[in-house]
N, C-alpha and C positions, 0 to 999 in steps of 0.2 A: 520388492517398489524401490522404485527409482527417487532419491531425495535431492533434490539441488535449492542450496540456502543461496540467501541473498543477501544485501546489506542495505541502508539504508540513508540519503541523500546524499553520502558526502565521504572526503576515503583523507584514513590518516594518515595516509602512507602518504599518496601524493604532497609534496608540496605547489601550495601558491594555485590551489587549485578547490579554491571556494565557489559553488554553485549558484552560491545565493547571496551575492552582495550583493547592497543595496543605497537607499537613498530617502531619508524620512520627507515627506511633507513638508516638513515646517523650512529643512533647508531648499527645497525643493524651490519650494516661493521663496523666499530670499536674494533670489537670483533673479534680475534686473530684464536678464533675456528670456522670455518664456519656451522660445522657439532651440535657443538655443539649450535650456534648463529637461527640454523633449526628448532632442539630441543625447545628452547625457545621460537620460533613462535611456534609451537605446544604445546606447553603448554598451551599461552596465549588463545591461540583459542578454547583450550581441558576449559580451565576456565571460555572460555566466552559461552563454549554452555551448560558446566552445571548450567553459570548463567543463561541464556537463560529457563531452562528447570527450575529453581527455580521462574523462573517472571510467564511460563507457568503456572506451579502449583498455584499461585497470583493470576493468570486473572480467572480461575477454579472455584478456593475456592473463588471470590466473585464473580460469578455467571457472567463471561464475557467468551463472547467466541467467540471477536476478536479479534486479534493481527497482527499488522504488525511488524516485524522479523528486529532484524537491518543489517545494510548489512556489518557491519563492523565487524562480527565476528572472518573471518581468515587477521590477521592483513599481509599486501604486498603481495594480495592473485593473484593481479595482476599488480605489480610491474613488470617492466623487466629486472631489477637486479637478479627476482627469475624464471626467465622462465621456469630455466629447474627443479623448486618444483613444486614436487606432492603431494599437502599435505592431500590429502583424504584417501587414507588405514591408517594412522595414526590417521587420527578421527574420521573413519567410524562408528566405535562403539561410540563413544556421539552423531553420525548425527543417529545412529540410533535412539538407547534412546531418544531425540528430537521429529524423529517421529510417533516413534512408542506411545509417550504420546497424539499430536496433532490426528493420525487414534482413538486413544481409547474412547478421550473422547467431540471429534468433534469439537473440538476446530480450528475455522478459525483463515487459518496463509495467511501472504504474505511477498512480498520485495516492499520498492522501490528504482533501485539505481538513486544514486545521479544526479546532473544536469549534469554531465557532460557526460551522456547515453544519447545521440545526436543524431538521425539518420534522422534528416535534414542538417548536417552538408555541407558543399562543402569541406570541408579536408578530403583527404583519412586518414590521419594519425588520426584523431578524427573518424573519422564511424571501422578505425578495434580496439581506444582504445574502443569504444561504445560496438561493439559487444563483444571484451571480457569484459565488464565488467559486458552483460549478460547473458551469457555466464557463469560465476563469479556466477551469481545468480543459474542457474538452476543445475546448480549443484550444489552445496548446497543445494534444493530441489529434485533433485535427489540421493544426497548424508541420506537424510533422507527417501527416496525410499515412496513419498507423490504421487498423483493423480496429473493429471493437472489442476485439478481446483483451486492451488493454484499455482497464478497468481506472474506478476512481474510490479510493476504497474509502469510507465516511460511519458514524457512528449515527444511532436513530438520535441519538441526543438527549436531552436533560427529564426529568418526573414531573418537576413542577409541579407537584402538591400531589399528582396523582398519578401516577405510571399506565395505570392500563386504560384511563384518554388520552394520556399524552401517544402512548402503542399505537391506540388508534387514529389518533393527529398525523402521526409520523405518516400512514398508510395511508388518511385521506387526500396530506399534502406533497407527500413524494411523487404517488400516482394524480396528478394533477400535471407534474411535470411534463415539456414537453419529450417526444420518447429518444431523442438525440442523449439527452443527460440521463433518461431513465435505460437503456441501454448502457453507458457507458461503470454502473457503480457498482459494486461489490458492499457488501454490510455483516458490521462487524461487532461483537460481541465487547462490552466493556468493564473495565474492572472498575465499577459501582453502581451503577446504574439498572442498566439492562444486562439480564445474563444469558444463557448461553438458548435458554430453552423461547424466550421471550425474543431476541433477537433472531433466532429461528423462524417463529410464527411472522416475524414480520418478515422479516427473506422471502417466505414462501407466496407473503399475501402480498406482498408488489412483485414478485415474479425478477426477485437479483439470486446470482449465489451470493453463498453465507460466508466469509472467514471468522477461521474456527482461533482464538487466539486463546493461546493455552496456558496461559501464564493471568492474563486477567481471568479465563476459569477459577484458577485454585485461591482468587484473591478476589474474588466474587462469586462465590459456585450457587448459586441459588439452589441448595441439598443437594443436589444436582455429582449420583458419584461420575469417580473415576469409570465404574466397569461402564455405568449409566451413562456415561460421555464417548466411549469409544467402540458403545457396543450400538444404541438405535437409535441413540442423535445420536453419533457419526454417518451411519447409513441414512439421517434424513437431511445432511451435510450434502453426502453428495448427488442426491439425486439433487438438490438445490443446481449445479455443475451440471448435471444431465441436463438439465434443461433446459440450461443456460447453450449445452451443448445444441442442443434440437431447435433451439431459436433460431441458434447459428444455420442450421441444415450439416450438421455433420453425425454421421454413425460415432459410435463409442467408441471404436480406435482413435477417429481420429478426436473427436474433444480427448480424449485421456491425454495426448499429444503434444494437440497444440492447448489450449485448457484446460491444466492441471491439477486438480485443486488446491486453493492455497491455505495456511496456517501461518501465523506466527509467532516465535516464541522468544520468549528471554527471560532469563535472569533474575531472583528479589540482588538488590541494591544490598539489601541486611535484614534479621529481622523484625527489627523494629523498624525498616522503610521495604515493608515487602510489597507494594505498589510499583515504587523505583524502581530503572531497570539495572541490574548491573553494568561495569564496563563489559566485562563476557560474558556467555552462556555457559552453563555445566551442562557438559555433553549427556556424563551415563542419564540423570533423568525426562532428555528431550529423547535419547534414543529408545529409554522403554517407552513413550510412548510413541516411538516411530512404529514400534516390533505390533503393540497392540492393534493398530490401524492396518499395519503390512500388508496383512491379507484380502483386502476390501479394495483397495484401488493399485494401477498399480505405477503411478507417479502421482507425487505431490510434492508443494513447490513451498519453500519453504525459509519466512523473509525471521530475520535475525536482526530483531530491535535490545541492539546494546551501543554503549557509549563510545565503544571503541570501537567501531561502525564496522570494516574493511580485513584491522585487528587483530576483528573479535572473529569477524570469520577464520581468517587464516590459522586462526591457533584453537577452534572450536575442529575445524580442518585437523590440526596435530594432537589433540585431543582422542578423534575416532578412530586415527588411525595404532591411534595405544589398548583404543578398547579393542578395536580386531587383530594387537597381536593377541591379546588376552582370552579369543574366542569369543566374543561375546556379540554376538548375528551380525556383523556388519563388514564389509566391503567397500575400501575407500578405491570409489573409481579418477577422482581425478583431485583439481586441487578444490572442484565447490560443488562435488555430491559425493556421494554413499549409497550404495543397496542395502537396502535392511533386510535381513537372510531368513 
């Protein structure tokens, strides 16, 4: 099984390469010339897209073929005070440049809308804002000219006092979204509320692939054993990806190559802060899980959610080389991928 690793949003190794510079609405409103203020926002977004491209180049130069883009590319994009602003025409050439690089190199990219994108909410105004936020992410992908393999990963949301009802509400409200939004989503188990089984049932109900977060499972396992997770439940998770490949008109080989199942991995910061992410990712526990699922699929993409971003990924690859030298059933292919033997 081939495993590609990726990192999230920004680089700790590149200088002056933030892809998420911003401006607060308070500062925007203080500027006397609104048109000049909007041009300032657009320039910040152009700089963010330029740095996004730098990060993608940095990734591919290090054999990293998986990356989560920052959600903060366009400052104030969904703010109600700028509802009349359409930034996309001015930013189109910069978005196109990023999209063309993604397609040329084959690096797999995605977004992860923030925690306030919740479709289990009972509040109409929160639902409206959640749809607006998801639409913002989809519009960025569309501006890049990227296919429906590029997804936005979200959680179900809160329980609001009754998790069963909240889950049913998610299915109803998510299902009412336009297809261009629904078809750009994956669903991930969270670390406090909706566990693997509950998230999987929702993903199956709305017809989207599920992203398994193994750290979230460790702190919110719902009584599910690791054997059950890597056995029947993992097979059902794989089936959500196979159904997506079928929807896109691919056979099993095309689907495995173009849209491998994705997982998230991280390590706890400490015993007392088990939900928080550590600076790096421990190689041996991650490899152990990968070995448990190795016979089920030819490829898996693994997003590392570590505080040290790309530096953590490169450190993990060094640790994997040490495990390879010890005969631990792994072969390092290049700077960003391994083969689990």
